[in-house]
C-alpha positions in Angstrom: 0.0 0.0 0.1 1.9 3.5 -0.8 0.1 7.1 0.9 -0.3 10.1 -1.4 -1.4 12.8 1.7 -2.1 16.7 2.1 -2.8 18.5 4.9 -6.2 20.4 5.2 -4.6 23.0 6.6 -2.0 23.6 3.1 -3.5 25.5 0.3 -0.5 24.5 -1.8 -1.2 20.3 -0.9 -5.0 21.1 -1.3 -4.5 22.5 -4.8 -2.6 19.7 -5.7 -4.8 17.2 -4.6 -8.0 18.9 -6.1 -6.2 18.5 -9.6 -5.2 15.0 -8.8 -8.9 13.9 -7.3 -10.1 15.0 -10.8 -7.1 13.0 -13.1 -7.6 9.6 -10.7 -11.1 9.8 -9.8 -11.0 9.2 -6.1 -12.1 11.6 -3.4 -9.4 11.4 -0.4 -10.3 10.1 2.6 -9.4 11.3 6.2 -8.4 7.5 6.9 -6.9 4.7 5.6 -9.5 2.4 4.1 -8.0 -0.9 4.3 -9.9 -2.2 1.6 -6.9 -3.8 0.0 -6.0 -0.8 -2.7 -2.6 -0.5 -4.1 -3.0 3.9 -3.6 -4.8 5.4 -0.6 -5.4 9.3 -0.8 -5.8 11.0 2.5 -6.1 14.3 4.2 -4.6 14.6 7.2 -5.6 17.3 9.7 -2.8 18.8 10.9 0.9 19.7 9.5 2.5 16.8 7.2 5.9 17.5 9.1 4.2 16.3 12.4 2.3 13.2 10.1 2.0 10.2 12.6 0.1 8.2 10.3 1.0 4.4 10.6 -0.4 1.1 9.6 0.0 -2.1 8.3 1.6 -2.8 5.0 2.6 0.9 3.9 5.3 0.8 1.2 6.2 4.1 1.5 3.9 7.8 1.5 4.0 10.9 -1.0 3.0 14.2 0.6 2.0 17.0 -1.5 2.9 20.1 0.1 3.8 24.2 0.0 7.8 25.4 0.1 8.2 28.5 1.8 11.0 31.0 1.6 12.2 34.1 1.9 12.5 34.8 -1.3 9.2 34.2 -2.4 10.5 33.0 -6.2 8.5 30.4 -7.6 9.5 26.4 -7.8 8.1 23.2 -8.3 10.5 20.7 -5.6 11.3 17.3 -4.1 13.0 16.2 -0.9 13.1 13.7 1.5 12.8 15.1 5.4 15.1 14.6 8.4 17.0 17.1 11.1 20.9 17.0 10.1 21.6 19.1 13.0 20.3 19.2 17.1 17.6 20.9 16.5 14.0 19.8 15.0 11.9 23.5 14.7 9.9 21.7 12.1 8.9 18.7 13.4 10.2 15.3 13.5 13.3 14.7 15.9 17.1 16.4 15.9 19.8 14.6 14.5 17.0 12.0 12.8 16.2 11.7 9.4 13.2 9.5 7.2 13.9 6.9 5.1 14.6 8.2 1.4 13.2 7.1 -1.1 15.5 7.9 -4.3 14.0 5.9 -6.9 10.8 8.0 -6.4 12.0 11.3 -5.3 14.1 11.4 -8.6 11.5 10.0 -10.7 9.3 12.8 -9.8 11.9 15.1 -10.4 11.8 13.6 -13.8 8.1 14.6 -14.0 8.1 17.8 -12.6 10.5 19.5 -15.1 8.1 16.9 -18.1 4.6 18.5 -16.6 6.1 22.0 -16.5 7.7 22.0 -19.9 4.1 21.1 -21.9 2.2 23.3 -19.4 5.0 25.8 -20.9 5.6 27.2 -17.5 8.2 29.6 -16.6 9.4 28.1 -13.4 12.3 26.7 -11.7 12.2 22.5 -11.0 14.8 21.4 -8.3 15.5 19.4 -5.8 16.0 20.3 -2.5 18.2 19.3 1.0 17.1 17.4 3.4 15.3 19.3 6.3 12.4 19.5 8.6 10.5 16.4 9.7 8.5 13.6 9.8 11.5 11.7 11.0 10.3 8.8 13.1 7.7 7.0 10.1 8.7 3.3 9.5 8.5 3.6 5.4 9.8 5.9 3.6 8.9 9.5 3.1 9.1 11.8 0.4 7.7 15.5 -0.2 6.8 17.2 -3.4 6.2 20.9 -3.5 5.0 24.4 -4.6 6.7 27.4 -3.7 7.2 30.1 -2.9 4.2 32.4 -1.5 0.4 32.1 -1.1 0.1 33.3 -4.9 2.2 30.5 -5.9 0.6 27.9 -3.6 -3.0 29.0 -4.8 -2.2 29.4 -9.0 -3.7 26.4 -10.4 -1.6 26.2 -13.4 1.0 25.1 -10.8 -1.4 22.5 -9.1 -2.0 20.9 -12.3 1.9 20.5 -13.2 2.5 18.9 -10.0 -0.6 16.6 -10.0 0.7 15.5 -13.6 3.7 14.5 -12.2 2.4 12.1 -9.7 0.2 10.6 -12.0 2.9 9.9 -14.4 5.1 8.2 -11.8 2.6 6.8 -9.0 0.6 5.1 -11.5 3.0 3.9 -13.8 5.4 2.0 -11.8 7.8 4.4 -9.8 9.8 1.4 -8.2 12.2 0.7 -11.3 15.8 2.3 -10.8 16.9 4.6 -13.7 20.0 5.6 -11.9 22.8 4.7 -9.0 21.0 5.5 -5.9 22.7 7.8 -4.6 23.4 10.2 -1.4 24.3 13.6 -2.2 26.7 15.7 0.0 27.8 19.4 -0.4 26.7 22.7 -2.0 23.6 24.4 -0.7 19.8 24.0 0.0 19.0 23.9 -3.6 21.5 22.1 -5.8 22.1 22.5 -9.4 24.5 19.7 -9.6 22.1 17.2 -7.6 18.8 18.0 -9.8 21.0 17.9 -12.9 22.3 14.6 -11.8 18.8 13.4 -11.1 17.4 14.7 -14.4 20.5 13.4 -16.3 19.2 9.8 -15.4 22.6 8.9 -13.9 21.8 8.5 -10.2 18.5 8.2 -8.2 19.5 11.0 -5.3 17.3 10.4 -1.9 19.1 12.3 0.6 21.4 15.3 0.3 23.6 16.8 2.9 24.3 20.1 2.4 27.3 22.0 3.3 25.5 24.4 6.2 24.7 21.2 7.9 28.2 19.7 7.9 29.6 22.9 9.5 27.1 22.5 12.3 27.7 19.0 13.2 31.9 18.1 13.2 31.9 14.6 12.4 30.7 12.3 9.5 27.4 11.3 11.3 24.8 13.3 9.3 25.9 11.3 6.0 26.6 7.7 7.6 23.4 8.6 9.1 21.4 9.4 5.6 23.2 6.1 4.0 21.9 4.1 6.5 18.3 5.3 5.5 18.3 4.9 2.4 16.1 2.6 0.7 17.5 -0.2 -0.9 20.8 0.8 0.5 23.4 3.5 -1.2 25.5 3.1 -4.2 27.3 6.3 -4.8 28.2 9.3 -2.9 27.4 12.1 -5.2 29.8 14.8 -3.8 29.8 18.7 -4.9 33.7 18.6 -4.0 34.0 22.8 -4.0 30.7 22.9 -1.7 32.4 20.6 1.0 34.4 22.4 3.8 37.7 21.1 3.6 37.7 18.9 7.0 35.3 16.6 5.3 36.9 15.7 2.5 39.1 13.2 4.0 36.1 11.9 6.3 34.1 11.3 3.2 36.9 9.3 1.4 37.3 7.2 4.4 33.8 6.6 4.6 33.5 5.7 0.8 37.0 3.2 1.0 35.1 1.8 4.2 31.9 0.7 2.6 32.8 0.6 -1.0 30.5 2.8 -1.7 31.5 4.9 -4.9 32.3 8.2 -4.4 31.5 10.4 -7.3 33.1 14.5 -7.5 30.8 16.8 -9.4 
């Protein structure tokens, strides 16, 4: 069973869900129906960063959400939730990350780009670094989002673009890898390098540990934690070599050598 979830309190989530419901001919429910259907489409009453939906046989969850930033720049994003540092201001536990689903996340990013191009939208499509909750669910969690202000959250064309991407991926076969399963390391919160790595089809990237997270924790633990919380295992560390603190470069080489995980510099 796979979950598609949005929050009743989130205008972007409601926007996406409205389009999705029309496309798939299924109204959302407020709880898991449990009737054997492969997809459960749920409306969650409160914030998704605190989501606590559990049940037997949940394979993974896709959360339809808003993205907020100070710039207000319009964008369509995907990312995996998690708190890489000692704070957890937006749900989950400190120094804890969810299980990532690199195949689903990467397929969604590629589908977002295709939807954007089909609808001739002038908007950035990007993968984000790992951030916020939930972190403690027993199944992988992926966010797909509209950013970054209320005008974007309510934009029907953007809601349609995200819904199209969800239909293309979730209602086909999102479990088939296209590239090597990877954790991204370094760079900023929005990484053009990791976005390009995914769009190329060479890598399926799940967790991304940005430079600012490495600056907060003086050891390899954030990267190792993300490697260990990757569905299906991590085959590659895709590293923005110029975007990593110098002190970490030897640690990353050691991690790659001790685990046999391929080290790729971009």
